[in-house]
N, CA, C and O atoms as a Maestro MAE file, in Angstrom:
{
 s_m_m2io_version
 :::
 2.0.0
}

f_m_ct {
 s_m_title
 :::
 protein
 m_atom[344] {
  # First column is atom index #
  i_m_mmod_type
  r_m_x_coord
  r_m_y_coord
  r_m_z_coord
  i_m_residue_number
  s_m_chain_name
  s_m_pdb_residue_name
  s_m_pdb_atom_name
  i_m_atomic_number
  :::
  1 25 4.021 16.259 -7.569 1 A "MET " " N  " 7
  2 3 4.068 15.138 -7.103 1 A "MET " " CA " 6
  3 2 3.288 13.869 -7.665 1 A "MET " " C  " 6
  4 15 2.082 13.798 -7.904 1 A "MET " " O  " 8
  5 25 4.242 12.897 -7.817 2 A "GLU " " N  " 7
  6 3 3.646 11.666 -8.587 2 A "GLU " " CA " 6
  7 2 2.714 10.942 -7.632 2 A "GLU " " C  " 6
  8 15 2.920 10.866 -6.421 2 A "GLU " " O  " 8
  9 25 1.555 10.358 -8.337 3 A "ILE " " N  " 7
  10 3 0.573 9.705 -7.485 3 A "ILE " " CA " 6
  11 2 0.468 8.358 -8.202 3 A "ILE " " C  " 6
  12 15 0.321 8.386 -9.424 3 A "ILE " " O  " 8
  13 25 0.530 7.127 -7.538 4 A "VAL " " N  " 7
  14 3 0.220 5.891 -7.921 4 A "VAL " " CA " 6
  15 2 -1.016 5.376 -7.397 4 A "VAL " " C  " 6
  16 15 -1.219 5.370 -6.183 4 A "VAL " " O  " 8
  17 25 -1.942 4.901 -8.309 5 A "HIS " " N  " 7
  18 3 -3.287 4.407 -7.949 5 A "HIS " " CA " 6
  19 2 -3.003 2.843 -7.915 5 A "HIS " " C  " 6
  20 15 -2.590 2.261 -8.918 5 A "HIS " " O  " 8
  21 25 -3.250 2.181 -6.694 6 A "THR " " N  " 7
  22 3 -3.305 0.693 -6.779 6 A "THR " " CA " 6
  23 2 -4.626 0.174 -7.638 6 A "THR " " C  " 6
  24 15 -5.594 0.880 -7.918 6 A "THR " " O  " 8
  25 25 -4.482 -0.935 -7.919 7 A "SER " " N  " 7
  26 3 -5.665 -1.661 -8.614 7 A "SER " " CA " 6
  27 2 -6.968 -1.700 -7.632 7 A "SER " " C  " 6
  28 15 -8.115 -1.622 -8.071 7 A "SER " " O  " 8
  29 25 -6.666 -1.824 -6.321 8 A "LYS " " N  " 7
  30 3 -7.812 -1.760 -5.425 8 A "LYS " " CA " 6
  31 2 -8.407 -0.146 -5.488 8 A "LYS " " C  " 6
  32 15 -9.601 0.036 -5.728 8 A "LYS " " O  " 8
  33 25 -7.641 0.802 -5.296 9 A "PHE " " N  " 7
  34 3 -8.007 2.114 -5.514 9 A "PHE " " CA " 6
  35 2 -8.974 2.342 -6.816 9 A "PHE " " C  " 6
  36 15 -10.078 2.884 -6.862 9 A "PHE " " O  " 8
  37 25 -8.286 1.818 -7.737 10 A "ALA " " N  " 7
  38 3 -8.980 2.107 -9.169 10 A "ALA " " CA " 6
  39 2 -10.391 1.316 -9.148 10 A "ALA " " C  " 6
  40 15 -11.393 1.901 -9.560 10 A "ALA " " O  " 8
  41 25 -10.469 0.053 -8.694 11 A "ARG " " N  " 7
  42 3 -11.804 -0.453 -8.653 11 A "ARG " " CA " 6
  43 2 -12.645 0.294 -7.869 11 A "ARG " " C  " 6
  44 15 -13.685 0.647 -8.426 11 A "ARG " " O  " 8
  45 25 -12.475 0.652 -6.665 12 A "GLU " " N  " 7
  46 3 -13.208 1.468 -5.693 12 A "GLU " " CA " 6
  47 2 -13.647 2.793 -6.229 12 A "GLU " " C  " 6
  48 15 -14.736 3.279 -5.922 12 A "GLU " " O  " 8
  49 25 -12.742 3.411 -7.079 13 A "TYR " " N  " 7
  50 3 -12.920 4.742 -7.541 13 A "TYR " " CA " 6
  51 2 -14.134 4.671 -8.510 13 A "TYR " " C  " 6
  52 15 -15.074 5.465 -8.521 13 A "TYR " " O  " 8
  53 25 -13.960 3.567 -9.341 14 A "LYS " " N  " 7
  54 3 -14.938 3.470 -10.436 14 A "LYS " " CA " 6
  55 2 -16.342 3.369 -9.716 14 A "LYS " " C  " 6
  56 15 -17.301 3.853 -10.317 14 A "LYS " " O  " 8
  57 25 -16.522 2.855 -8.634 15 A "LYS " " N  " 7
  58 3 -17.943 2.799 -8.083 15 A "LYS " " CA " 6
  59 2 -18.418 3.951 -7.361 15 A "LYS " " C  " 6
  60 15 -19.508 3.992 -6.789 15 A "LYS " " O  " 8
  61 25 -17.528 4.940 -7.403 16 A "LEU " " N  " 7
  62 3 -18.045 6.189 -6.654 16 A "LEU " " CA " 6
  63 2 -19.130 6.895 -7.435 16 A "LEU " " C  " 6
  64 15 -19.248 6.639 -8.634 16 A "LEU " " O  " 8
  65 25 -19.948 7.783 -6.833 17 A "PRO " " N  " 7
  66 3 -20.841 8.538 -7.533 17 A "PRO " " CA " 6
  67 2 -20.178 9.682 -8.211 17 A "PRO " " C  " 6
  68 15 -19.201 10.270 -7.748 17 A "PRO " " O  " 8
  69 25 -20.770 9.968 -9.344 18 A "GLY " " N  " 7
  70 3 -20.153 11.013 -10.404 18 A "GLY " " CA " 6
  71 2 -19.773 12.211 -9.545 18 A "GLY " " C  " 6
  72 15 -18.593 12.560 -9.544 18 A "GLY " " O  " 8
  73 25 -20.674 12.878 -8.809 19 A "ASP " " N  " 7
  74 3 -20.256 14.187 -8.055 19 A "ASP " " CA " 6
  75 2 -19.211 13.943 -7.052 19 A "ASP " " C  " 6
  76 15 -18.576 14.947 -6.729 19 A "ASP " " O  " 8
  77 25 -18.901 12.880 -6.510 20 A "ILE " " N  " 7
  78 3 -17.840 12.469 -5.613 20 A "ILE " " CA " 6
  79 2 -16.609 12.446 -6.463 20 A "ILE " " C  " 6
  80 15 -15.616 13.034 -6.034 20 A "ILE " " O  " 8
  81 25 -16.557 11.813 -7.663 21 A "LYS " " N  " 7
  82 3 -15.393 11.776 -8.485 21 A "LYS " " CA " 6
  83 2 -14.907 13.166 -8.843 21 A "LYS " " C  " 6
  84 15 -13.715 13.446 -8.964 21 A "LYS " " O  " 8
  85 25 -15.982 14.082 -9.016 22 A "ASN " " N  " 7
  86 3 -15.556 15.437 -9.472 22 A "ASN " " CA " 6
  87 2 -14.871 16.151 -8.257 22 A "ASN " " C  " 6
  88 15 -13.903 16.889 -8.443 22 A "ASN " " O  " 8
  89 25 -15.366 15.928 -7.061 23 A "ILE " " N  " 7
  90 3 -14.679 16.414 -5.909 23 A "ILE " " CA " 6
  91 2 -13.362 15.859 -5.714 23 A "ILE " " C  " 6
  92 15 -12.434 16.593 -5.375 23 A "ILE " " O  " 8
  93 25 -13.189 14.478 -5.925 24 A "ALA " " N  " 7
  94 3 -11.955 13.838 -5.837 24 A "ALA " " CA " 6
  95 2 -10.879 14.382 -6.660 24 A "ALA " " C  " 6
  96 15 -9.744 14.612 -6.243 24 A "ALA " " O  " 8
  97 25 -11.306 14.580 -7.882 25 A "LYS " " N  " 7
  98 3 -10.264 15.231 -8.946 25 A "LYS " " CA " 6
  99 2 -9.918 16.594 -8.514 25 A "LYS " " C  " 6
  100 15 -8.775 16.986 -8.748 25 A "LYS " " O  " 8
  101 25 -10.875 17.485 -7.826 26 A "LYS " " N  " 7
  102 3 -10.290 18.866 -7.322 26 A "LYS " " CA " 6
  103 2 -9.392 18.590 -6.197 26 A "LYS " " C  " 6
  104 15 -8.352 19.231 -6.045 26 A "LYS " " O  " 8
  105 25 -9.768 17.640 -5.390 27 A "GLN " " N  " 7
  106 3 -8.788 17.433 -4.013 27 A "GLN " " CA " 6
  107 2 -7.584 16.938 -4.446 27 A "GLN " " C  " 6
  108 15 -6.561 17.233 -3.828 27 A "GLN " " O  " 8
  109 25 -7.543 16.154 -5.517 28 A "GLU " " N  " 7
  110 3 -6.248 15.688 -6.065 28 A "GLU " " CA " 6
  111 2 -5.216 16.713 -6.582 28 A "GLU " " C  " 6
  112 15 -3.994 16.610 -6.475 28 A "GLU " " O  " 8
  113 25 -5.891 17.695 -7.146 29 A "ILE " " N  " 7
  114 3 -4.950 18.874 -7.528 29 A "ILE " " CA " 6
  115 2 -4.470 19.602 -6.431 29 A "ILE " " C  " 6
  116 15 -3.368 20.150 -6.477 29 A "ILE " " O  " 8
  117 25 -5.337 19.666 -5.265 30 A "ILE " " N  " 7
  118 3 -4.745 20.360 -4.070 30 A "ILE " " CA " 6
  119 2 -3.614 19.527 -3.508 30 A "ILE " " C  " 6
  120 15 -2.520 20.011 -3.215 30 A "ILE " " O  " 8
  121 25 -3.941 18.209 -3.367 31 A "PHE " " N  " 7
  122 3 -3.069 17.254 -2.727 31 A "PHE " " CA " 6
  123 2 -1.692 17.225 -3.723 31 A "PHE " " C  " 6
  124 15 -0.638 17.014 -3.123 31 A "PHE " " O  " 8
  125 25 -1.629 17.375 -4.858 32 A "ARG " " N  " 7
  126 3 -0.324 17.362 -5.494 32 A "ARG " " CA " 6
  127 2 0.432 18.691 -5.144 32 A "ARG " " C  " 6
  128 15 1.660 18.615 -5.188 32 A "ARG " " O  " 8
  129 25 -0.046 19.730 -4.851 33 A "LYS " " N  " 7
  130 3 0.720 20.956 -4.442 33 A "LYS " " CA " 6
  131 2 1.041 20.999 -3.077 33 A "LYS " " C  " 6
  132 15 2.017 21.666 -2.731 33 A "LYS " " O  " 8
  133 25 0.293 20.318 -2.147 34 A "ASN " " N  " 7
  134 3 0.458 20.218 -0.717 34 A "ASN " " CA " 6
  135 2 -0.388 19.120 -0.037 34 A "ASN " " C  " 6
  136 15 -1.564 19.345 0.249 34 A "ASN " " O  " 8
  137 25 0.128 18.075 0.193 35 A "PRO " " N  " 7
  138 3 -0.689 16.969 0.651 35 A "PRO " " CA " 6
  139 2 -1.213 17.191 2.132 35 A "PRO " " C  " 6
  140 15 -2.131 16.513 2.596 35 A "PRO " " O  " 8
  141 25 -0.627 18.093 2.770 36 A "PHE " " N  " 7
  142 3 -1.230 18.574 4.179 36 A "PHE " " CA " 6
  143 2 -1.953 19.824 4.075 36 A "PHE " " C  " 6
  144 15 -2.157 20.428 5.128 36 A "PHE " " O  " 8
  145 25 -2.412 20.357 2.900 37 A "ASP " " N  " 7
  146 3 -3.304 21.601 2.920 37 A "ASP " " CA " 6
  147 2 -4.378 21.270 3.836 37 A "ASP " " C  " 6
  148 15 -4.878 20.149 3.929 37 A "ASP " " O  " 8
  149 25 -4.753 22.412 4.591 38 A "THR " " N  " 7
  150 3 -5.796 22.191 5.570 38 A "THR " " CA " 6
  151 2 -7.133 21.815 5.138 38 A "THR " " C  " 6
  152 15 -7.895 21.183 5.869 38 A "THR " " O  " 8
  153 25 -7.487 22.269 3.732 39 A "ARG " " N  " 7
  154 3 -8.604 21.904 2.967 39 A "ARG " " CA " 6
  155 2 -8.816 20.393 2.958 39 A "ARG " " C  " 6
  156 15 -9.961 19.946 2.890 39 A "ARG " " O  " 8
  157 25 -7.748 19.588 3.026 40 A "LEU " " N  " 7
  158 3 -7.765 18.252 2.831 40 A "LEU " " CA " 6
  159 2 -8.077 17.552 4.090 40 A "LEU " " C  " 6
  160 15 -8.513 16.401 4.097 40 A "LEU " " O  " 8
  161 25 -7.858 18.232 5.139 41 A "LYS " " N  " 7
  162 3 -8.073 17.401 6.458 41 A "LYS " " CA " 6
  163 2 -7.118 16.045 6.438 41 A "LYS " " C  " 6
  164 15 -7.561 14.945 6.769 41 A "LYS " " O  " 8
  165 25 -5.855 16.248 6.041 42 A "THR " " N  " 7
  166 3 -4.872 15.048 6.074 42 A "THR " " CA " 6
  167 2 -4.819 14.628 7.543 42 A "THR " " C  " 6
  168 15 -4.771 15.514 8.397 42 A "THR " " O  " 8
  169 25 -4.824 13.403 7.880 43 A "HIS " " N  " 7
  170 3 -4.409 12.962 9.199 43 A "HIS " " CA " 6
  171 2 -3.881 11.449 9.161 43 A "HIS " " C  " 6
  172 15 -4.226 10.605 8.333 43 A "HIS " " O  " 8
  173 25 -3.065 11.287 10.115 44 A "LYS " " N  " 7
  174 3 -2.403 9.980 10.372 44 A "LYS " " CA " 6
  175 2 -3.540 8.929 10.743 44 A "LYS " " C  " 6
  176 15 -4.502 9.427 11.329 44 A "LYS " " O  " 8
  177 25 -3.589 7.677 10.522 45 A "LEU " " N  " 7
  178 3 -4.298 6.726 10.725 45 A "LEU " " CA " 6
  179 2 -3.832 5.919 12.103 45 A "LEU " " C  " 6
  180 15 -2.629 5.893 12.364 45 A "LEU " " O  " 8
  181 25 -4.506 5.452 12.728 46 A "LYS " " N  " 7
  182 3 -4.242 4.483 13.927 46 A "LYS " " CA " 6
  183 2 -4.507 3.036 13.693 46 A "LYS " " C  " 6
  184 15 -5.035 2.563 12.686 46 A "LYS " " O  " 8
  185 25 -4.032 2.313 14.858 47 A "GLY " " N  " 7
  186 3 -4.310 0.922 14.703 47 A "GLY " " CA " 6
  187 2 -3.607 0.088 13.754 47 A "GLY " " C  " 6
  188 15 -2.391 0.198 13.596 47 A "GLY " " O  " 8
  189 25 -4.338 -0.769 13.095 48 A "ARG " " N  " 7
  190 3 -3.776 -1.676 11.933 48 A "ARG " " CA " 6
  191 2 -3.419 -0.888 10.665 48 A "ARG " " C  " 6
  192 15 -2.812 -1.445 9.751 48 A "ARG " " O  " 8
  193 25 -3.813 0.484 10.592 49 A "LEU " " N  " 7
  194 3 -3.694 1.202 9.376 49 A "LEU " " CA " 6
  195 2 -2.741 2.497 9.880 49 A "LEU " " C  " 6
  196 15 -2.847 3.621 9.389 49 A "LEU " " O  " 8
  197 25 -1.916 2.189 10.807 50 A "SER " " N  " 7
  198 3 -1.092 3.302 11.421 50 A "SER " " CA " 6
  199 2 0.073 3.624 10.578 50 A "SER " " C  " 6
  200 15 0.834 4.527 10.925 50 A "SER " " O  " 8
  201 25 0.282 2.908 9.425 51 A "ASP " " N  " 7
  202 3 1.399 3.114 8.472 51 A "ASP " " CA " 6
  203 2 0.721 4.134 7.252 51 A "ASP " " C  " 6
  204 15 1.381 4.542 6.296 51 A "ASP " " O  " 8
  205 25 -0.431 4.393 7.437 52 A "PHE " " N  " 7
  206 3 -1.023 5.147 6.383 52 A "PHE " " CA " 6
  207 2 -1.797 6.565 6.887 52 A "PHE " " C  " 6
  208 15 -2.127 6.773 8.054 52 A "PHE " " O  " 8
  209 25 -2.001 7.429 5.841 53 A "LEU " " N  " 7
  210 3 -2.689 8.672 6.125 53 A "LEU " " CA " 6
  211 2 -3.779 8.675 5.419 53 A "LEU " " C  " 6
  212 15 -3.936 7.798 4.570 53 A "LEU " " O  " 8
  213 25 -4.786 9.700 5.637 54 A "SER " " N  " 7
  214 3 -6.139 9.819 4.909 54 A "SER " " CA " 6
  215 2 -6.376 11.245 4.723 54 A "SER " " C  " 6
  216 15 -5.911 12.071 5.509 54 A "SER " " O  " 8
  217 25 -7.110 11.579 3.674 55 A "PHE " " N  " 7
  218 3 -7.694 12.913 3.619 55 A "PHE " " CA " 6
  219 2 -8.965 12.883 3.054 55 A "PHE " " C  " 6
  220 15 -9.333 11.904 2.405 55 A "PHE " " O  " 8
  221 25 -9.722 13.923 3.245 56 A "SER " " N  " 7
  222 3 -11.103 13.913 2.947 56 A "SER " " CA " 6
  223 2 -11.592 14.367 1.638 56 A "SER " " C  " 6
  224 15 -11.113 15.357 1.086 56 A "SER " " O  " 8
  225 25 -12.595 13.617 1.099 57 A "ILE " " N  " 7
  226 3 -13.241 13.964 -0.222 57 A "ILE " " CA " 6
  227 2 -14.674 14.450 0.229 57 A "ILE " " C  " 6
  228 15 -15.603 13.648 0.320 57 A "ILE " " O  " 8
  229 25 -14.814 15.774 0.504 58 A "GLY " " N  " 7
  230 3 -16.257 16.096 0.917 58 A "GLY " " CA " 6
  231 2 -16.413 15.701 2.337 58 A "GLY " " C  " 6
  232 15 -15.412 15.562 3.040 58 A "GLY " " O  " 8
  233 25 -17.696 15.498 2.836 59 A "TYR " " N  " 7
  234 3 -17.859 15.270 4.178 59 A "TYR " " CA " 6
  235 2 -17.727 13.682 4.492 59 A "TYR " " C  " 6
  236 15 -17.360 13.315 5.608 59 A "TYR " " O  " 8
  237 25 -18.001 12.868 3.587 60 A "LYS " " N  " 7
  238 3 -18.523 11.451 3.747 60 A "LYS " " CA " 6
  239 2 -17.226 10.495 3.345 60 A "LYS " " C  " 6
  240 15 -16.919 9.499 3.999 60 A "LYS " " O  " 8
  241 25 -16.574 10.914 2.271 61 A "TYR " " N  " 7
  242 3 -15.536 9.925 1.631 61 A "TYR " " CA " 6
  243 2 -14.104 10.437 1.862 61 A "TYR " " C  " 6
  244 15 -13.787 11.623 1.956 61 A "TYR " " O  " 8
  245 25 -13.238 9.314 1.945 62 A "ARG " " N  " 7
  246 3 -11.847 9.498 2.301 62 A "ARG " " CA " 6
  247 2 -10.902 8.644 1.210 62 A "ARG " " C  " 6
  248 15 -11.356 7.705 0.556 62 A "ARG " " O  " 8
  249 25 -9.677 9.060 1.124 63 A "ILE " " N  " 7
  250 3 -8.713 8.424 0.427 63 A "ILE " " CA " 6
  251 2 -7.735 8.036 1.451 63 A "ILE " " C  " 6
  252 15 -7.452 8.812 2.363 63 A "ILE " " O  " 8
  253 25 -7.222 6.907 1.345 64 A "ILE " " N  " 7
  254 3 -6.308 6.361 2.179 64 A "ILE " " CA " 6
  255 2 -4.905 6.330 1.422 64 A "ILE " " C  " 6
  256 15 -4.900 5.829 0.298 64 A "ILE " " O  " 8
  257 25 -3.876 6.758 1.880 65 A "PHE " " N  " 7
  258 3 -2.620 6.779 1.093 65 A "PHE " " CA " 6
  259 2 -1.339 6.727 1.971 65 A "PHE " " C  " 6
  260 15 -1.412 6.849 3.193 65 A "PHE " " O  " 8
  261 25 -0.187 6.544 1.329 66 A "GLU " " N  " 7
  262 3 1.110 6.546 1.875 66 A "GLU " " CA " 6
  263 2 2.030 7.398 1.221 66 A "GLU " " C  " 6
  264 15 2.017 7.501 -0.006 66 A "GLU " " O  " 8
  265 25 2.798 7.992 1.906 67 A "LEU " " N  " 7
  266 3 3.843 8.785 1.272 67 A "LEU " " CA " 6
  267 2 5.250 8.278 1.229 67 A "LEU " " C  " 6
  268 15 5.671 7.571 2.145 67 A "LEU " " O  " 8
  269 25 5.899 8.563 0.340 68 A "THR " " N  " 7
  270 3 7.443 7.868 0.332 68 A "THR " " CA " 6
  271 2 8.137 8.856 1.252 68 A "THR " " C  " 6
  272 15 7.645 9.954 1.513 68 A "THR " " O  " 8
  273 25 9.407 8.390 1.780 69 A "GLN " " N  " 7
  274 3 10.113 9.161 2.618 69 A "GLN " " CA " 6
  275 2 10.495 10.578 2.279 69 A "GLN " " C  " 6
  276 15 10.681 11.467 3.110 69 A "GLN " " O  " 8
  277 25 10.598 10.702 0.908 70 A "ASP " " N  " 7
  278 3 11.044 11.962 0.412 70 A "ASP " " CA " 6
  279 2 9.973 12.850 0.017 70 A "ASP " " C  " 6
  280 15 10.207 13.962 -0.457 70 A "ASP " " O  " 8
  281 25 8.658 12.340 0.220 71 A "LYS " " N  " 7
  282 3 7.454 12.881 0.030 71 A "LYS " " CA " 6
  283 2 7.188 13.398 -1.574 71 A "LYS " " C  " 6
  284 15 6.417 14.293 -1.922 71 A "LYS " " O  " 8
  285 25 7.884 12.731 -2.265 72 A "ARG " " N  " 7
  286 3 7.820 13.134 -3.867 72 A "ARG " " CA " 6
  287 2 6.744 12.170 -4.617 72 A "ARG " " C  " 6
  288 15 6.397 12.355 -5.783 72 A "ARG " " O  " 8
  289 25 6.269 11.130 -3.804 73 A "MET " " N  " 7
  290 3 5.412 9.972 -4.508 73 A "MET " " CA " 6
  291 2 4.576 9.709 -3.330 73 A "MET " " C  " 6
  292 15 4.967 9.606 -2.167 73 A "MET " " O  " 8
  293 25 3.257 9.603 -3.821 74 A "ALA " " N  " 7
  294 3 2.093 9.000 -2.831 74 A "ALA " " CA " 6
  295 2 1.553 7.839 -3.750 74 A "ALA " " C  " 6
  296 15 1.515 7.805 -4.980 74 A "ALA " " O  " 8
  297 25 1.082 6.750 -2.689 75 A "TYR " " N  " 7
  298 3 0.454 5.561 -3.207 75 A "TYR " " CA " 6
  299 2 -0.946 5.558 -2.571 75 A "TYR " " C  " 6
  300 15 -1.094 5.371 -1.363 75 A "TYR " " O  " 8
  301 25 -2.138 5.806 -3.555 76 A "PHE " " N  " 7
  302 3 -3.470 5.672 -3.058 76 A "PHE " " CA " 6
  303 2 -3.719 4.415 -3.085 76 A "PHE " " C  " 6
  304 15 -3.584 3.723 -4.094 76 A "PHE " " O  " 8
  305 25 -4.165 3.940 -1.806 77 A "TYR " " N  " 7
  306 3 -4.605 2.605 -1.685 77 A "TYR " " CA " 6
  307 2 -6.010 2.132 -1.626 77 A "TYR " " C  " 6
  308 15 -6.349 0.971 -1.857 77 A "TYR " " O  " 8
  309 25 -6.871 3.180 -1.277 78 A "SER " " N  " 7
  310 3 -8.317 2.915 -0.981 78 A "SER " " CA " 6
  311 2 -9.014 4.281 -1.036 78 A "SER " " C  " 6
  312 15 -8.448 5.333 -0.736 78 A "SER " " O  " 8
  313 25 -10.251 4.184 -1.432 79 A "VAL " " N  " 7
  314 3 -11.183 5.330 -1.459 79 A "VAL " " CA " 6
  315 2 -12.589 4.816 -1.291 79 A "VAL " " C  " 6
  316 15 -13.031 3.886 -1.965 79 A "VAL " " O  " 8
  317 25 -13.331 5.507 -0.290 80 A "GLY " " N  " 7
  318 3 -14.618 5.092 -0.010 80 A "GLY " " CA " 6
  319 2 -15.082 6.070 1.145 80 A "GLY " " C  " 6
  320 15 -14.464 7.068 1.517 80 A "GLY " " O  " 8
  321 25 -16.226 5.622 1.617 81 A "ASP " " N  " 7
  322 3 -16.808 6.303 2.776 81 A "ASP " " CA " 6
  323 2 -16.126 5.773 4.253 81 A "ASP " " C  " 6
  324 15 -15.043 5.198 4.146 81 A "ASP " " O  " 8
  325 25 -16.595 5.904 5.378 82 A "HIS " " N  " 7
  326 3 -15.744 5.511 6.503 82 A "HIS " " CA " 6
  327 2 -15.649 4.101 6.679 82 A "HIS " " C  " 6
  328 15 -14.899 3.683 7.562 82 A "HIS " " O  " 8
  329 25 -16.292 3.309 5.976 83 A "ASP " " N  " 7
  330 3 -16.211 1.872 6.076 83 A "ASP " " CA " 6
  331 2 -14.845 1.298 5.613 83 A "ASP " " C  " 6
  332 15 -14.462 0.174 5.935 83 A "ASP " " O  " 8
  333 25 -14.135 2.163 4.829 84 A "ILE " " N  " 7
  334 3 -12.835 1.715 4.337 84 A "ILE " " CA " 6
  335 2 -11.782 1.455 5.330 84 A "ILE " " C  " 6
  336 15 -10.757 0.809 5.112 84 A "ILE " " O  " 8
  337 25 -12.166 2.087 6.591 85 A "TYR " " N  " 7
  338 3 -11.289 2.068 7.784 85 A "TYR " " CA " 6
  339 2 -11.453 0.581 8.412 85 A "TYR " " C  " 6
  340 15 -10.614 0.136 9.195 85 A "TYR " " O  " 8
  341 25 -12.426 -0.042 8.069 86 A "GLN " " N  " 7
  342 3 -12.666 -1.481 8.813 86 A "GLN " " CA " 6
  343 2 -12.147 -2.581 8.158 86 A "GLN " " C  " 6
  344 15 -12.278 -3.706 8.640 86 A "GLN " " O  " 8
  :::
 }
 m_bond[343] {
  # First column is bond index #
  i_m_from
  i_m_to
  i_m_order
  :::
  1 1 2 1
  2 2 3 1
  3 3 4 2
  4 3 5 1
  5 5 6 1
  6 6 7 1
  7 7 8 2
  8 7 9 1
  9 9 10 1
  10 10 11 1
  11 11 12 2
  12 11 13 1
  13 13 14 1
  14 14 15 1
  15 15 16 2
  16 15 17 1
  17 17 18 1
  18 18 19 1
  19 19 20 2
  20 19 21 1
  21 21 22 1
  22 22 23 1
  23 23 24 2
  24 23 25 1
  25 25 26 1
  26 26 27 1
  27 27 28 2
  28 27 29 1
  29 29 30 1
  30 30 31 1
  31 31 32 2
  32 31 33 1
  33 33 34 1
  34 34 35 1
  35 35 36 2
  36 35 37 1
  37 37 38 1
  38 38 39 1
  39 39 40 2
  40 39 41 1
  41 41 42 1
  42 42 43 1
  43 43 44 2
  44 43 45 1
  45 45 46 1
  46 46 47 1
  47 47 48 2
  48 47 49 1
  49 49 50 1
  50 50 51 1
  51 51 52 2
  52 51 53 1
  53 53 54 1
  54 54 55 1
  55 55 56 2
  56 55 57 1
  57 57 58 1
  58 58 59 1
  59 59 60 2
  60 59 61 1
  61 61 62 1
  62 62 63 1
  63 63 64 2
  64 63 65 1
  65 65 66 1
  66 66 67 1
  67 67 68 2
  68 67 69 1
  69 69 70 1
  70 70 71 1
  71 71 72 2
  72 71 73 1
  73 73 74 1
  74 74 75 1
  75 75 76 2
  76 75 77 1
  77 77 78 1
  78 78 79 1
  79 79 80 2
  80 79 81 1
  81 81 82 1
  82 82 83 1
  83 83 84 2
  84 83 85 1
  85 85 86 1
  86 86 87 1
  87 87 88 2
  88 87 89 1
  89 89 90 1
  90 90 91 1
  91 91 92 2
  92 91 93 1
  93 93 94 1
  94 94 95 1
  95 95 96 2
  96 95 97 1
  97 97 98 1
  98 98 99 1
  99 99 100 2
  100 99 101 1
  101 101 102 1
  102 102 103 1
  103 103 104 2
  104 103 105 1
  105 105 106 1
  106 106 107 1
  107 107 108 2
  108 107 109 1
  109 109 110 1
  110 110 111 1
  111 111 112 2
  112 111 113 1
  113 113 114 1
  114 114 115 1
  115 115 116 2
  116 115 117 1
  117 117 118 1
  118 118 119 1
  119 119 120 2
  120 119 121 1
  121 121 122 1
  122 122 123 1
  123 123 124 2
  124 123 125 1
  125 125 126 1
  126 126 127 1
  127 127 128 2
  128 127 129 1
  129 129 130 1
  130 130 131 1
  131 131 132 2
  132 131 133 1
  133 133 134 1
  134 134 135 1
  135 135 136 2
  136 135 137 1
  137 137 138 1
  138 138 139 1
  139 139 140 2
  140 139 141 1
  141 141 142 1
  142 142 143 1
  143 143 144 2
  144 143 145 1
  145 145 146 1
  146 146 147 1
  147 147 148 2
  148 147 149 1
  149 149 150 1
  150 150 151 1
  151 151 152 2
  152 151 153 1
  153 153 154 1
  154 154 155 1
  155 155 156 2
  156 155 157 1
  157 157 158 1
  158 158 159 1
  159 159 160 2
  160 159 161 1
  161 161 162 1
  162 162 163 1
  163 163 164 2
  164 163 165 1
  165 165 166 1
  166 166 167 1
  167 167 168 2
  168 167 169 1
  169 169 170 1
  170 170 171 1
  171 171 172 2
  172 171 173 1
  173 173 174 1
  174 174 175 1
  175 175 176 2
  176 175 177 1
  177 177 178 1
  178 178 179 1
  179 179 180 2
  180 179 181 1
  181 181 182 1
  182 182 183 1
  183 183 184 2
  184 183 185 1
  185 185 186 1
  186 186 187 1
  187 187 188 2
  188 187 189 1
  189 189 190 1
  190 190 191 1
  191 191 192 2
  192 191 193 1
  193 193 194 1
  194 194 195 1
  195 195 196 2
  196 195 197 1
  197 197 198 1
  198 198 199 1
  199 199 200 2
  200 199 201 1
  201 201 202 1
  202 202 203 1
  203 203 204 2
  204 203 205 1
  205 205 206 1
  206 206 207 1
  207 207 208 2
  208 207 209 1
  209 209 210 1
  210 210 211 1
  211 211 212 2
  212 211 213 1
  213 213 214 1
  214 214 215 1
  215 215 216 2
  216 215 217 1
  217 217 218 1
  218 218 219 1
  219 219 220 2
  220 219 221 1
  221 221 222 1
  222 222 223 1
  223 223 224 2
  224 223 225 1
  225 225 226 1
  226 226 227 1
  227 227 228 2
  228 227 229 1
  229 229 230 1
  230 230 231 1
  231 231 232 2
  232 231 233 1
  233 233 234 1
  234 234 235 1
  235 235 236 2
  236 235 237 1
  237 237 238 1
  238 238 239 1
  239 239 240 2
  240 239 241 1
  241 241 242 1
  242 242 243 1
  243 243 244 2
  244 243 245 1
  245 245 246 1
  246 246 247 1
  247 247 248 2
  248 247 249 1
  249 249 250 1
  250 250 251 1
  251 251 252 2
  252 251 253 1
  253 253 254 1
  254 254 255 1
  255 255 256 2
  256 255 257 1
  257 257 258 1
  258 258 259 1
  259 259 260 2
  260 259 261 1
  261 261 262 1
  262 262 263 1
  263 263 264 2
  264 263 265 1
  265 265 266 1
  266 266 267 1
  267 267 268 2
  268 267 269 1
  269 269 270 1
  270 270 271 1
  271 271 272 2
  272 271 273 1
  273 273 274 1
  274 274 275 1
  275 275 276 2
  276 275 277 1
  277 277 278 1
  278 278 279 1
  279 279 280 2
  280 279 281 1
  281 281 282 1
  282 282 283 1
  283 283 284 2
  284 283 285 1
  285 285 286 1
  286 286 287 1
  287 287 288 2
  288 287 289 1
  289 289 290 1
  290 290 291 1
  291 291 292 2
  292 291 293 1
  293 293 294 1
  294 294 295 1
  295 295 296 2
  296 295 297 1
  297 297 298 1
  298 298 299 1
  299 299 300 2
  300 299 301 1
  301 301 302 1
  302 302 303 1
  303 303 304 2
  304 303 305 1
  305 305 306 1
  306 306 307 1
  307 307 308 2
  308 307 309 1
  309 309 310 1
  310 310 311 1
  311 311 312 2
  312 311 313 1
  313 313 314 1
  314 314 315 1
  315 315 316 2
  316 315 317 1
  317 317 318 1
  318 318 319 1
  319 319 320 2
  320 319 321 1
  321 321 322 1
  322 322 323 1
  323 323 324 2
  324 323 325 1
  325 325 326 1
  326 326 327 1
  327 327 328 2
  328 327 329 1
  329 329 330 1
  330 330 331 1
  331 331 332 2
  332 331 333 1
  333 333 334 1
  334 334 335 1
  335 335 336 2
  336 335 337 1
  337 337 338 1
  338 338 339 1
  339 339 340 2
  340 339 341 1
  341 341 342 1
  342 342 343 1
  343 343 344 2
  :::
 }
}
């Protein structure tokens, strides 16, 4: 699966702690194989973010993303703790 990182995502990713970046890299490998792997805890968002999905990076951090219709490409829009939902 191809993943496109938005500029917002790239800025937020740079600010993450090093250990979280390492976990994110491992989770991205799992995501590329199966974006709905149970280890990712992928779920559809609600409200103003209802067009997006999210998956977990450890306990505290999340990546907000969107899949194309054919599920061959994902757009990573945002990364951070639960505050990214606000």
